[in-house]
mmJSON file of the N, C-alpha and C atoms, coordinates in Angstrom:
{"data_MODEL":{"atom_site":{
"group_PDB":["ATOM","ATOM","ATOM","ATOM","ATOM","ATOM","ATOM","ATOM","ATOM","ATOM","ATOM","ATOM","ATOM","ATOM","ATOM","ATOM","ATOM","ATOM","ATOM","ATOM","ATOM","ATOM","ATOM","ATOM","ATOM","ATOM","ATOM","ATOM","ATOM","ATOM","ATOM","ATOM","ATOM","ATOM","ATOM","ATOM","ATOM","ATOM","ATOM","ATOM","ATOM","ATOM","ATOM","ATOM","ATOM","ATOM","ATOM","ATOM","ATOM","ATOM","ATOM","ATOM","ATOM","ATOM","ATOM","ATOM","ATOM","ATOM","ATOM","ATOM","ATOM","ATOM","ATOM","ATOM","ATOM","ATOM","ATOM","ATOM","ATOM","ATOM","ATOM","ATOM","ATOM","ATOM","ATOM","ATOM","ATOM","ATOM","ATOM","ATOM","ATOM","ATOM","ATOM","ATOM","ATOM","ATOM","ATOM","ATOM","ATOM","ATOM","ATOM","ATOM","ATOM","ATOM","ATOM","ATOM","ATOM","ATOM","ATOM","ATOM","ATOM","ATOM","ATOM","ATOM","ATOM","ATOM","ATOM","ATOM","ATOM","ATOM","ATOM","ATOM","ATOM","ATOM","ATOM","ATOM","ATOM","ATOM","ATOM","ATOM","ATOM","ATOM","ATOM","ATOM","ATOM","ATOM","ATOM","ATOM","ATOM","ATOM","ATOM","ATOM","ATOM","ATOM","ATOM","ATOM","ATOM","ATOM","ATOM","ATOM","ATOM","ATOM","ATOM","ATOM","ATOM","ATOM","ATOM","ATOM","ATOM","ATOM","ATOM","ATOM","ATOM","ATOM","ATOM","ATOM","ATOM","ATOM","ATOM","ATOM","ATOM","ATOM","ATOM","ATOM","ATOM","ATOM","ATOM","ATOM","ATOM","ATOM","ATOM","ATOM","ATOM","ATOM","ATOM","ATOM","ATOM","ATOM","ATOM","ATOM","ATOM","ATOM","ATOM","ATOM","ATOM","ATOM","ATOM","ATOM","ATOM","ATOM","ATOM","ATOM","ATOM","ATOM","ATOM","ATOM","ATOM","ATOM","ATOM","ATOM","ATOM","ATOM","ATOM","ATOM","ATOM","ATOM","ATOM","ATOM","ATOM","ATOM","ATOM","ATOM","ATOM","ATOM","ATOM","ATOM","ATOM","ATOM","ATOM"],
"id":[1,2,3,4,5,6,7,8,9,10,11,12,13,14,15,16,17,18,19,20,21,22,23,24,25,26,27,28,29,30,31,32,33,34,35,36,37,38,39,40,41,42,43,44,45,46,47,48,49,50,51,52,53,54,55,56,57,58,59,60,61,62,63,64,65,66,67,68,69,70,71,72,73,74,75,76,77,78,79,80,81,82,83,84,85,86,87,88,89,90,91,92,93,94,95,96,97,98,99,100,101,102,103,104,105,106,107,108,109,110,111,112,113,114,115,116,117,118,119,120,121,122,123,124,125,126,127,128,129,130,131,132,133,134,135,136,137,138,139,140,141,142,143,144,145,146,147,148,149,150,151,152,153,154,155,156,157,158,159,160,161,162,163,164,165,166,167,168,169,170,171,172,173,174,175,176,177,178,179,180,181,182,183,184,185,186,187,188,189,190,191,192,193,194,195,196,197,198,199,200,201,202,203,204,205,206,207,208,209,210,211,212,213,214,215,216,217,218,219],
"type_symbol":["N","C","C","N","C","C","N","C","C","N","C","C","N","C","C","N","C","C","N","C","C","N","C","C","N","C","C","N","C","C","N","C","C","N","C","C","N","C","C","N","C","C","N","C","C","N","C","C","N","C","C","N","C","C","N","C","C","N","C","C","N","C","C","N","C","C","N","C","C","N","C","C","N","C","C","N","C","C","N","C","C","N","C","C","N","C","C","N","C","C","N","C","C","N","C","C","N","C","C","N","C","C","N","C","C","N","C","C","N","C","C","N","C","C","N","C","C","N","C","C","N","C","C","N","C","C","N","C","C","N","C","C","N","C","C","N","C","C","N","C","C","N","C","C","N","C","C","N","C","C","N","C","C","N","C","C","N","C","C","N","C","C","N","C","C","N","C","C","N","C","C","N","C","C","N","C","C","N","C","C","N","C","C","N","C","C","N","C","C","N","C","C","N","C","C","N","C","C","N","C","C","N","C","C","N","C","C","N","C","C","N","C","C","N","C","C","N","C","C"],
"label_atom_id":["N","CA","C","N","CA","C","N","CA","C","N","CA","C","N","CA","C","N","CA","C","N","CA","C","N","CA","C","N","CA","C","N","CA","C","N","CA","C","N","CA","C","N","CA","C","N","CA","C","N","CA","C","N","CA","C","N","CA","C","N","CA","C","N","CA","C","N","CA","C","N","CA","C","N","CA","C","N","CA","C","N","CA","C","N","CA","C","N","CA","C","N","CA","C","N","CA","C","N","CA","C","N","CA","C","N","CA","C","N","CA","C","N","CA","C","N","CA","C","N","CA","C","N","CA","C","N","CA","C","N","CA","C","N","CA","C","N","CA","C","N","CA","C","N","CA","C","N","CA","C","N","CA","C","N","CA","C","N","CA","C","N","CA","C","N","CA","C","N","CA","C","N","CA","C","N","CA","C","N","CA","C","N","CA","C","N","CA","C","N","CA","C","N","CA","C","N","CA","C","N","CA","C","N","CA","C","N","CA","C","N","CA","C","N","CA","C","N","CA","C","N","CA","C","N","CA","C","N","CA","C","N","CA","C","N","CA","C","N","CA","C","N","CA","C","N","CA","C","N","CA","C","N","CA","C"],
"label_alt_id":[null,null,null,null,null,null,null,null,null,null,null,null,null,null,null,null,null,null,null,null,null,null,null,null,null,null,null,null,null,null,null,null,null,null,null,null,null,null,null,null,null,null,null,null,null,null,null,null,null,null,null,null,null,null,null,null,null,null,null,null,null,null,null,null,null,null,null,null,null,null,null,null,null,null,null,null,null,null,null,null,null,null,null,null,null,null,null,null,null,null,null,null,null,null,null,null,null,null,null,null,null,null,null,null,null,null,null,null,null,null,null,null,null,null,null,null,null,null,null,null,null,null,null,null,null,null,null,null,null,null,null,null,null,null,null,null,null,null,null,null,null,null,null,null,null,null,null,null,null,null,null,null,null,null,null,null,null,null,null,null,null,null,null,null,null,null,null,null,null,null,null,null,null,null,null,null,null,null,null,null,null,null,null,null,null,null,null,null,null,null,null,null,null,null,null,null,null,null,null,null,null,null,null,null,null,null,null,null,null,null,null,null,null,null,null,null,null,null,null],
"label_comp_id":["UNK","UNK","UNK","UNK","UNK","UNK","UNK","UNK","UNK","UNK","UNK","UNK","UNK","UNK","UNK","UNK","UNK","UNK","UNK","UNK","UNK","UNK","UNK","UNK","UNK","UNK","UNK","UNK","UNK","UNK","UNK","UNK","UNK","UNK","UNK","UNK","UNK","UNK","UNK","UNK","UNK","UNK","UNK","UNK","UNK","UNK","UNK","UNK","UNK","UNK","UNK","UNK","UNK","UNK","UNK","UNK","UNK","UNK","UNK","UNK","UNK","UNK","UNK","UNK","UNK","UNK","UNK","UNK","UNK","UNK","UNK","UNK","UNK","UNK","UNK","UNK","UNK","UNK","UNK","UNK","UNK","UNK","UNK","UNK","UNK","UNK","UNK","UNK","UNK","UNK","UNK","UNK","UNK","UNK","UNK","UNK","UNK","UNK","UNK","UNK","UNK","UNK","UNK","UNK","UNK","UNK","UNK","UNK","UNK","UNK","UNK","UNK","UNK","UNK","UNK","UNK","UNK","UNK","UNK","UNK","UNK","UNK","UNK","UNK","UNK","UNK","UNK","UNK","UNK","UNK","UNK","UNK","UNK","UNK","UNK","UNK","UNK","UNK","UNK","UNK","UNK","UNK","UNK","UNK","UNK","UNK","UNK","UNK","UNK","UNK","UNK","UNK","UNK","UNK","UNK","UNK","UNK","UNK","UNK","UNK","UNK","UNK","UNK","UNK","UNK","UNK","UNK","UNK","UNK","UNK","UNK","UNK","UNK","UNK","UNK","UNK","UNK","UNK","UNK","UNK","UNK","UNK","UNK","UNK","UNK","UNK","UNK","UNK","UNK","UNK","UNK","UNK","UNK","UNK","UNK","UNK","UNK","UNK","UNK","UNK","UNK","UNK","UNK","UNK","UNK","UNK","UNK","UNK","UNK","UNK","UNK","UNK","UNK","UNK","UNK","UNK","UNK","UNK","UNK"],
"label_asym_id":["A","A","A","A","A","A","A","A","A","A","A","A","A","A","A","A","A","A","A","A","A","A","A","A","A","A","A","A","A","A","A","A","A","A","A","A","A","A","A","A","A","A","A","A","A","A","A","A","A","A","A","A","A","A","A","A","A","A","A","A","A","A","A","A","A","A","A","A","A","A","A","A","A","A","A","A","A","A","A","A","A","A","A","A","A","A","A","A","A","A","A","A","A","A","A","A","A","A","A","A","A","A","A","A","A","A","A","A","A","A","A","A","A","A","A","A","A","A","A","A","A","A","A","A","A","A","A","A","A","A","A","A","A","A","A","A","A","A","A","A","A","A","A","A","A","A","A","A","A","A","A","A","A","A","A","A","A","A","A","A","A","A","A","A","A","A","A","A","A","A","A","A","A","A","A","A","A","A","A","A","A","A","A","A","A","A","A","A","A","A","A","A","A","A","A","A","A","A","A","A","A","A","A","A","A","A","A","A","A","A","A","A","A","A","A","A","A","A","A"],
"label_entity_id":["1","1","1","1","1","1","1","1","1","1","1","1","1","1","1","1","1","1","1","1","1","1","1","1","1","1","1","1","1","1","1","1","1","1","1","1","1","1","1","1","1","1","1","1","1","1","1","1","1","1","1","1","1","1","1","1","1","1","1","1","1","1","1","1","1","1","1","1","1","1","1","1","1","1","1","1","1","1","1","1","1","1","1","1","1","1","1","1","1","1","1","1","1","1","1","1","1","1","1","1","1","1","1","1","1","1","1","1","1","1","1","1","1","1","1","1","1","1","1","1","1","1","1","1","1","1","1","1","1","1","1","1","1","1","1","1","1","1","1","1","1","1","1","1","1","1","1","1","1","1","1","1","1","1","1","1","1","1","1","1","1","1","1","1","1","1","1","1","1","1","1","1","1","1","1","1","1","1","1","1","1","1","1","1","1","1","1","1","1","1","1","1","1","1","1","1","1","1","1","1","1","1","1","1","1","1","1","1","1","1","1","1","1","1","1","1","1","1","1"],
"label_seq_id":[1,1,1,2,2,2,3,3,3,4,4,4,5,5,5,6,6,6,7,7,7,8,8,8,9,9,9,10,10,10,11,11,11,12,12,12,13,13,13,14,14,14,15,15,15,16,16,16,17,17,17,18,18,18,19,19,19,20,20,20,21,21,21,22,22,22,23,23,23,24,24,24,25,25,25,26,26,26,27,27,27,28,28,28,29,29,29,30,30,30,31,31,31,32,32,32,33,33,33,34,34,34,35,35,35,36,36,36,37,37,37,38,38,38,39,39,39,40,40,40,41,41,41,42,42,42,43,43,43,44,44,44,45,45,45,46,46,46,47,47,47,48,48,48,49,49,49,50,50,50,51,51,51,52,52,52,53,53,53,54,54,54,55,55,55,56,56,56,57,57,57,58,58,58,59,59,59,60,60,60,61,61,61,62,62,62,63,63,63,64,64,64,65,65,65,66,66,66,67,67,67,68,68,68,69,69,69,70,70,70,71,71,71,72,72,72,73,73,73],
"pdbx_PDB_ins_code":[null,null,null,null,null,null,null,null,null,null,null,null,null,null,null,null,null,null,null,null,null,null,null,null,null,null,null,null,null,null,null,null,null,null,null,null,null,null,null,null,null,null,null,null,null,null,null,null,null,null,null,null,null,null,null,null,null,null,null,null,null,null,null,null,null,null,null,null,null,null,null,null,null,null,null,null,null,null,null,null,null,null,null,null,null,null,null,null,null,null,null,null,null,null,null,null,null,null,null,null,null,null,null,null,null,null,null,null,null,null,null,null,null,null,null,null,null,null,null,null,null,null,null,null,null,null,null,null,null,null,null,null,null,null,null,null,null,null,null,null,null,null,null,null,null,null,null,null,null,null,null,null,null,null,null,null,null,null,null,null,null,null,null,null,null,null,null,null,null,null,null,null,null,null,null,null,null,null,null,null,null,null,null,null,null,null,null,null,null,null,null,null,null,null,null,null,null,null,null,null,null,null,null,null,null,null,null,null,null,null,null,null,null,null,null,null,null,null,null],
"Cartn_x":[0.869,0.003,0.869,0.756,1.451,0.851,1.76,1.312,2.291,1.835,2.794,3.564,4.511,5.331,4.584,3.421,2.625,1.802,2.054,1.352,-0.13,-0.449,-1.764,-1.928,-2.919,-3.152,-3.263,-2.503,-2.479,-3.733,-3.972,-5.116,-5.036,-3.741,-3.572,-4.087,-3.839,-4.285,-5.783,-6.364,-7.828,-8.531,-8.016,-8.601,-8.416,-7.428,-7.241,-8.244,-9.05,-9.987,-11.189,-11.706,-12.982,-13.836,-15.111,-15.944,-15.421,-14.8,-14.353,-13.095,-12.399,-11.273,-11.852,-12.839,-13.454,-14.102,-14.673,-15.267,-14.253,-13.152,-12.078,-11.436,-11.286,-10.801,-11.738,-12.993,-14.024,-14.052,-13.721,-13.655,-12.421,-11.347,-9.961,-10.127,-10.776,-10.839,-11.291,-12.252,-12.719,-11.692,-10.85,-9.805,-8.636,-8.482,-7.505,-6.158,-5.584,-4.436,-3.355,-3.012,-2.078,-0.679,0.376,1.68,2.231,1.798,2.261,1.084,1.262,0.13,-0.61,0.093,-0.671,-1.212,-0.972,-1.59,-3.148,-3.739,-5.173,-5.676,-4.87,-5.162,-5.105,-4.029,-3.806,-4.996,-5.384,-6.457,-7.848,-7.979,-9.151,-9.101,-7.969,-7.726,-8.065,-7.644,-7.896,-9.335,-10.058,-11.459,-12.223,-11.761,-12.339,-12.062,-10.864,-10.54,-11.404,-11.611,-12.488,-13.886,-14.392,-15.766,-15.833,-14.815,-14.793,-14.708,-13.747,-13.417,-14.068,-14.593,-15.188,-16.364,-17.356,-18.352,-19.266,-19.301,-20.0,-19.438,-18.162,-17.462,-17.697,-18.012,-18.147,-19.464,-20.479,-21.884,-22.326,-22.026,-22.4,-21.57,-20.471,-19.549,-19.396,-20.233,-20.108,-20.161,-20.882,-20.897,-19.617,-18.654,-17.324,-16.414,-16.787,-15.957,-16.337,-15.404,-15.623,-16.73,-17.695,-18.767,-18.502,-17.223,-16.909,-16.625,-16.9,-16.599,-15.249,-14.853,-13.482,-13.331,-12.146,-11.799,-11.572,-12.303,-12.131,-10.953,-10.221,-9.047,-7.85],
"Cartn_y":[-1.183,0.025,1.238,2.144,3.343,4.351,5.06,6.16,7.261,8.438,9.538,9.406,10.418,10.432,10.519,11.245,11.369,10.057,9.037,7.747,7.867,8.683,8.87,8.101,7.565,6.889,7.818,7.625,8.671,8.705,9.874,10.142,9.243,9.017,8.145,6.747,6.315,4.881,4.833,5.847,5.863,5.968,6.784,6.998,5.826,4.946,3.767,2.579,2.728,1.609,1.688,0.465,0.268,-0.719,-1.036,-1.822,-3.227,-3.909,-5.225,-5.236,-4.284,-4.081,-3.825,-3.08,-2.658,-3.947,-4.744,-5.978,-6.986,-7.076,-7.947,-7.424,-6.101,-5.519,-5.781,-5.72,-5.918,-7.365,-8.309,-9.721,-10.138,-9.377,-9.734,-10.03,-9.37,-9.724,-11.2,-11.599,-12.875,-14.004,-13.718,-14.712,-14.707,-13.564,-13.51,-14.092,-13.801,-14.357,-13.296,-12.632,-11.499,-11.887,-11.438,-11.768,-11.095,-9.891,-9.133,-8.711,-8.574,-8.249,-7.002,-6.016,-4.654,-4.535,-5.566,-5.494,-5.425,-6.061,-6.002,-4.643,-3.97,-2.614,-1.632,-1.858,-0.992,-1.1,-2.298,-2.534,-1.88,-2.056,-1.379,0.197,0.716,2.117,2.525,1.703,1.969,1.825,0.918,0.782,2.054,2.477,3.701,4.928,5.096,6.137,6.131,4.916,4.828,5.286,4.876,5.279,6.726,7.431,8.855,9.569,9.038,9.689,9.19,7.96,7.323,6.43,7.047,6.254,5.371,5.728,4.9,3.527,3.31,2.024,1.208,1.854,1.174,1.149,1.596,1.709,0.356,-0.766,-2.117,-2.73,-2.069,-2.524,-1.58,-0.585,0.441,-0.226,-1.316,-1.97,-2.451,-2.681,-3.206,-2.059,-0.833,0.244,0.486,0.981,1.448,2.524,2.485,3.46,4.741,4.785,5.931,7.055,8.269,9.456,9.631,10.075,10.256,11.59,12.126,13.314,13.032,13.73,13.427,13.956,14.874,15.525,14.781],
"Cartn_z":[-0.005,-0.016,-0.025,-0.889,-1.054,0.043,0.566,1.469,1.467,1.999,2.058,3.332,3.425,4.618,5.876,5.889,7.143,7.373,6.557,6.702,6.422,5.512,4.972,3.592,3.357,2.091,0.99,-0.084,-1.087,-1.977,-2.51,-3.419,-4.654,-5.104,-6.318,-6.1,-4.881,-4.505,-4.381,-3.627,-3.506,-4.934,-5.816,-7.14,-8.059,-7.735,-8.513,-8.228,-7.179,-6.825,-7.752,-7.842,-8.559,-7.767,-8.149,-7.373,-7.008,-7.984,-7.688,-6.674,-6.707,-5.79,-4.379,-4.257,-2.965,-2.386,-3.141,-2.694,-2.093,-2.888,-2.496,-1.199,-1.039,0.23,1.366,1.066,2.173,2.679,1.806,2.135,2.792,2.72,3.196,4.764,5.578,7.056,7.335,6.535,6.71,6.465,5.516,5.151,6.257,6.955,7.998,7.695,6.528,6.01,5.812,6.898,6.832,7.124,6.457,6.748,8.023,8.185,9.318,10.177,11.503,12.371,12.025,11.527,11.19,9.88,8.989,7.626,7.683,8.595,8.638,8.992,9.958,10.362,9.076,8.323,7.258,6.218,6.073,5.055,5.633,6.842,7.593,7.427,7.533,7.344,5.914,4.932,3.536,3.276,3.854,3.568,4.256,5.415,5.941,5.07,4.558,3.684,2.437,1.849,0.649,0.988,2.257,2.64,2.732,3.084,3.113,1.771,0.97,-0.268,-1.382,-1.397,-2.625,-1.97,-1.347,-0.674,-1.651,-2.899,-3.827,-3.956,-3.559,-3.709,-2.403,-1.307,-0.057,0.517,-0.126,0.438,1.006,0.312,0.874,1.834,2.259,3.272,4.389,4.516,5.535,6.93,7.096,8.41,8.85,7.97,8.287,8.912,8.778,9.292,10.808,11.473,12.835,12.831,13.64,13.575,14.501,15.083,15.894,14.97,15.458,14.619,14.298,13.186,12.778,11.964,12.007,11.273,9.741,8.918,7.499,6.889,7.586,6.996,7.324],
"occupancy":[1.0,1.0,1.0,1.0,1.0,1.0,1.0,1.0,1.0,1.0,1.0,1.0,1.0,1.0,1.0,1.0,1.0,1.0,1.0,1.0,1.0,1.0,1.0,1.0,1.0,1.0,1.0,1.0,1.0,1.0,1.0,1.0,1.0,1.0,1.0,1.0,1.0,1.0,1.0,1.0,1.0,1.0,1.0,1.0,1.0,1.0,1.0,1.0,1.0,1.0,1.0,1.0,1.0,1.0,1.0,1.0,1.0,1.0,1.0,1.0,1.0,1.0,1.0,1.0,1.0,1.0,1.0,1.0,1.0,1.0,1.0,1.0,1.0,1.0,1.0,1.0,1.0,1.0,1.0,1.0,1.0,1.0,1.0,1.0,1.0,1.0,1.0,1.0,1.0,1.0,1.0,1.0,1.0,1.0,1.0,1.0,1.0,1.0,1.0,1.0,1.0,1.0,1.0,1.0,1.0,1.0,1.0,1.0,1.0,1.0,1.0,1.0,1.0,1.0,1.0,1.0,1.0,1.0,1.0,1.0,1.0,1.0,1.0,1.0,1.0,1.0,1.0,1.0,1.0,1.0,1.0,1.0,1.0,1.0,1.0,1.0,1.0,1.0,1.0,1.0,1.0,1.0,1.0,1.0,1.0,1.0,1.0,1.0,1.0,1.0,1.0,1.0,1.0,1.0,1.0,1.0,1.0,1.0,1.0,1.0,1.0,1.0,1.0,1.0,1.0,1.0,1.0,1.0,1.0,1.0,1.0,1.0,1.0,1.0,1.0,1.0,1.0,1.0,1.0,1.0,1.0,1.0,1.0,1.0,1.0,1.0,1.0,1.0,1.0,1.0,1.0,1.0,1.0,1.0,1.0,1.0,1.0,1.0,1.0,1.0,1.0,1.0,1.0,1.0,1.0,1.0,1.0,1.0,1.0,1.0,1.0,1.0,1.0,1.0,1.0,1.0,1.0,1.0,1.0],
"B_iso_or_equiv":[0.0,0.0,0.0,0.0,0.0,0.0,0.0,0.0,0.0,0.0,0.0,0.0,0.0,0.0,0.0,0.0,0.0,0.0,0.0,0.0,0.0,0.0,0.0,0.0,0.0,0.0,0.0,0.0,0.0,0.0,0.0,0.0,0.0,0.0,0.0,0.0,0.0,0.0,0.0,0.0,0.0,0.0,0.0,0.0,0.0,0.0,0.0,0.0,0.0,0.0,0.0,0.0,0.0,0.0,0.0,0.0,0.0,0.0,0.0,0.0,0.0,0.0,0.0,0.0,0.0,0.0,0.0,0.0,0.0,0.0,0.0,0.0,0.0,0.0,0.0,0.0,0.0,0.0,0.0,0.0,0.0,0.0,0.0,0.0,0.0,0.0,0.0,0.0,0.0,0.0,0.0,0.0,0.0,0.0,0.0,0.0,0.0,0.0,0.0,0.0,0.0,0.0,0.0,0.0,0.0,0.0,0.0,0.0,0.0,0.0,0.0,0.0,0.0,0.0,0.0,0.0,0.0,0.0,0.0,0.0,0.0,0.0,0.0,0.0,0.0,0.0,0.0,0.0,0.0,0.0,0.0,0.0,0.0,0.0,0.0,0.0,0.0,0.0,0.0,0.0,0.0,0.0,0.0,0.0,0.0,0.0,0.0,0.0,0.0,0.0,0.0,0.0,0.0,0.0,0.0,0.0,0.0,0.0,0.0,0.0,0.0,0.0,0.0,0.0,0.0,0.0,0.0,0.0,0.0,0.0,0.0,0.0,0.0,0.0,0.0,0.0,0.0,0.0,0.0,0.0,0.0,0.0,0.0,0.0,0.0,0.0,0.0,0.0,0.0,0.0,0.0,0.0,0.0,0.0,0.0,0.0,0.0,0.0,0.0,0.0,0.0,0.0,0.0,0.0,0.0,0.0,0.0,0.0,0.0,0.0,0.0,0.0,0.0,0.0,0.0,0.0,0.0,0.0,0.0],
"pdbx_formal_charge":[null,null,null,null,null,null,null,null,null,null,null,null,null,null,null,null,null,null,null,null,null,null,null,null,null,null,null,null,null,null,null,null,null,null,null,null,null,null,null,null,null,null,null,null,null,null,null,null,null,null,null,null,null,null,null,null,null,null,null,null,null,null,null,null,null,null,null,null,null,null,null,null,null,null,null,null,null,null,null,null,null,null,null,null,null,null,null,null,null,null,null,null,null,null,null,null,null,null,null,null,null,null,null,null,null,null,null,null,null,null,null,null,null,null,null,null,null,null,null,null,null,null,null,null,null,null,null,null,null,null,null,null,null,null,null,null,null,null,null,null,null,null,null,null,null,null,null,null,null,null,null,null,null,null,null,null,null,null,null,null,null,null,null,null,null,null,null,null,null,null,null,null,null,null,null,null,null,null,null,null,null,null,null,null,null,null,null,null,null,null,null,null,null,null,null,null,null,null,null,null,null,null,null,null,null,null,null,null,null,null,null,null,null,null,null,null,null,null,null],
"auth_seq_id":[1,1,1,2,2,2,3,3,3,4,4,4,5,5,5,6,6,6,7,7,7,8,8,8,9,9,9,10,10,10,11,11,11,12,12,12,13,13,13,14,14,14,15,15,15,16,16,16,17,17,17,18,18,18,19,19,19,20,20,20,21,21,21,22,22,22,23,23,23,24,24,24,25,25,25,26,26,26,27,27,27,28,28,28,29,29,29,30,30,30,31,31,31,32,32,32,33,33,33,34,34,34,35,35,35,36,36,36,37,37,37,38,38,38,39,39,39,40,40,40,41,41,41,42,42,42,43,43,43,44,44,44,45,45,45,46,46,46,47,47,47,48,48,48,49,49,49,50,50,50,51,51,51,52,52,52,53,53,53,54,54,54,55,55,55,56,56,56,57,57,57,58,58,58,59,59,59,60,60,60,61,61,61,62,62,62,63,63,63,64,64,64,65,65,65,66,66,66,67,67,67,68,68,68,69,69,69,70,70,70,71,71,71,72,72,72,73,73,73],
"auth_comp_id":["UNK","UNK","UNK","UNK","UNK","UNK","UNK","UNK","UNK","UNK","UNK","UNK","UNK","UNK","UNK","UNK","UNK","UNK","UNK","UNK","UNK","UNK","UNK","UNK","UNK","UNK","UNK","UNK","UNK","UNK","UNK","UNK","UNK","UNK","UNK","UNK","UNK","UNK","UNK","UNK","UNK","UNK","UNK","UNK","UNK","UNK","UNK","UNK","UNK","UNK","UNK","UNK","UNK","UNK","UNK","UNK","UNK","UNK","UNK","UNK","UNK","UNK","UNK","UNK","UNK","UNK","UNK","UNK","UNK","UNK","UNK","UNK","UNK","UNK","UNK","UNK","UNK","UNK","UNK","UNK","UNK","UNK","UNK","UNK","UNK","UNK","UNK","UNK","UNK","UNK","UNK","UNK","UNK","UNK","UNK","UNK","UNK","UNK","UNK","UNK","UNK","UNK","UNK","UNK","UNK","UNK","UNK","UNK","UNK","UNK","UNK","UNK","UNK","UNK","UNK","UNK","UNK","UNK","UNK","UNK","UNK","UNK","UNK","UNK","UNK","UNK","UNK","UNK","UNK","UNK","UNK","UNK","UNK","UNK","UNK","UNK","UNK","UNK","UNK","UNK","UNK","UNK","UNK","UNK","UNK","UNK","UNK","UNK","UNK","UNK","UNK","UNK","UNK","UNK","UNK","UNK","UNK","UNK","UNK","UNK","UNK","UNK","UNK","UNK","UNK","UNK","UNK","UNK","UNK","UNK","UNK","UNK","UNK","UNK","UNK","UNK","UNK","UNK","UNK","UNK","UNK","UNK","UNK","UNK","UNK","UNK","UNK","UNK","UNK","UNK","UNK","UNK","UNK","UNK","UNK","UNK","UNK","UNK","UNK","UNK","UNK","UNK","UNK","UNK","UNK","UNK","UNK","UNK","UNK","UNK","UNK","UNK","UNK","UNK","UNK","UNK","UNK","UNK","UNK"],
"auth_asym_id":["A","A","A","A","A","A","A","A","A","A","A","A","A","A","A","A","A","A","A","A","A","A","A","A","A","A","A","A","A","A","A","A","A","A","A","A","A","A","A","A","A","A","A","A","A","A","A","A","A","A","A","A","A","A","A","A","A","A","A","A","A","A","A","A","A","A","A","A","A","A","A","A","A","A","A","A","A","A","A","A","A","A","A","A","A","A","A","A","A","A","A","A","A","A","A","A","A","A","A","A","A","A","A","A","A","A","A","A","A","A","A","A","A","A","A","A","A","A","A","A","A","A","A","A","A","A","A","A","A","A","A","A","A","A","A","A","A","A","A","A","A","A","A","A","A","A","A","A","A","A","A","A","A","A","A","A","A","A","A","A","A","A","A","A","A","A","A","A","A","A","A","A","A","A","A","A","A","A","A","A","A","A","A","A","A","A","A","A","A","A","A","A","A","A","A","A","A","A","A","A","A","A","A","A","A","A","A","A","A","A","A","A","A","A","A","A","A","A","A"],
"auth_atom_id":["N","CA","C","N","CA","C","N","CA","C","N","CA","C","N","CA","C","N","CA","C","N","CA","C","N","CA","C","N","CA","C","N","CA","C","N","CA","C","N","CA","C","N","CA","C","N","CA","C","N","CA","C","N","CA","C","N","CA","C","N","CA","C","N","CA","C","N","CA","C","N","CA","C","N","CA","C","N","CA","C","N","CA","C","N","CA","C","N","CA","C","N","CA","C","N","CA","C","N","CA","C","N","CA","C","N","CA","C","N","CA","C","N","CA","C","N","CA","C","N","CA","C","N","CA","C","N","CA","C","N","CA","C","N","CA","C","N","CA","C","N","CA","C","N","CA","C","N","CA","C","N","CA","C","N","CA","C","N","CA","C","N","CA","C","N","CA","C","N","CA","C","N","CA","C","N","CA","C","N","CA","C","N","CA","C","N","CA","C","N","CA","C","N","CA","C","N","CA","C","N","CA","C","N","CA","C","N","CA","C","N","CA","C","N","CA","C","N","CA","C","N","CA","C","N","CA","C","N","CA","C","N","CA","C","N","CA","C","N","CA","C","N","CA","C","N","CA","C","N","CA","C","N","CA","C"],
"pdbx_PDB_model_num":[1,1,1,1,1,1,1,1,1,1,1,1,1,1,1,1,1,1,1,1,1,1,1,1,1,1,1,1,1,1,1,1,1,1,1,1,1,1,1,1,1,1,1,1,1,1,1,1,1,1,1,1,1,1,1,1,1,1,1,1,1,1,1,1,1,1,1,1,1,1,1,1,1,1,1,1,1,1,1,1,1,1,1,1,1,1,1,1,1,1,1,1,1,1,1,1,1,1,1,1,1,1,1,1,1,1,1,1,1,1,1,1,1,1,1,1,1,1,1,1,1,1,1,1,1,1,1,1,1,1,1,1,1,1,1,1,1,1,1,1,1,1,1,1,1,1,1,1,1,1,1,1,1,1,1,1,1,1,1,1,1,1,1,1,1,1,1,1,1,1,1,1,1,1,1,1,1,1,1,1,1,1,1,1,1,1,1,1,1,1,1,1,1,1,1,1,1,1,1,1,1,1,1,1,1,1,1,1,1,1,1,1,1,1,1,1,1,1,1]
}}}
C-alpha cells in the first residue's frame, strides 16, 4: 500500500480503486491471512478512507467500518 510520509493513504491509491477491488478488500478480514500483524489494520484504514473519499465504492460494506466518529481531514 502506497502512503505519504505522514502515513496517509495517497489520493492516487484511492482514485485507482473500482468496485471489484473494494469487494475484495471488504472480504479480506474474513480470510484473516495477513503476513504481518498490522496488515489487517492498514486494510481497515484503507476501507475507511475509501468510505470517506469514494463512498460509492463502499456503500455495501459500511458496516465493516468502525462506527466511531473520525476526522475526514
